[in-house]
N, C-alpha and C positions, 0 to 999 in steps of 0.2 A: 715184875720177879724173873724176867730172862736176867736182864742186866745183871740185877747183884747175886744173881751166882757163878755167873759168869766173871766180875768184880772178886767174890770171895775168891774164888776159886785158884783166880791169878795170885795173887795178895799169899793165899798159902801157899803157892807152888816157889814165890818167890821168899818165904819167910823159911821152906825148908831147904834150897841151898842153903840161904843165909848159913841157918844150923848145919848145913854138910860142910860149906867153908869154915866158917869155927870151929867145928870139928877138929879138920886138920889139923889146923894150925898146935890146936890142944893135943894132938897126936904129935906130931913134931914136940913141942915142948914136953911131954910123957909124961902129962898129967891127966887125974883121972874124972878132970869134968870132959873130957872128950868124947867118954860112954854115952854120958847124959846128952850131948848133944848129937852127939851119932842119931841116939833113942829120940829123940824130939825132931829132928830131921822126917826123920823116915814116919813118925804120929803125923809133923802136918805134910806129909807128900800123901800120905792115905785122907785126912781130910779133902786137900786139894782136888782126889781124885771122887771124893762121895761129890763134893760141889758140880762138879764135872760133869760128872754122871746126870745130876738133876737135872741140869742144864743142859745138856742130851736129850732128855726125856720128857720137857720141856718143851722144844723148839720142834721135838719130833710131831707128841701132838697140835702144838700148834699149825702143823703142817698137814697132817691129816683131817683134821678143824677145818680149813682153810679147801682144802679140795674136796670137801662137802658140802660147801655152799656154793 
């Protein structure tokens, strides 16, 4: 489960950067889709943070369990 959370976090981060880059291009063209892409980028950034935190907590739990053994 740990590796899946890490990979998911990285993929959400890549998607977030892609949306931010595309929103920059839409802002240059003065299109209304820029705001949509900006919001999607922020949402994917939040999702990346959630999965990163989940991965971090699972790693800490495994470390504590290993120390107890």
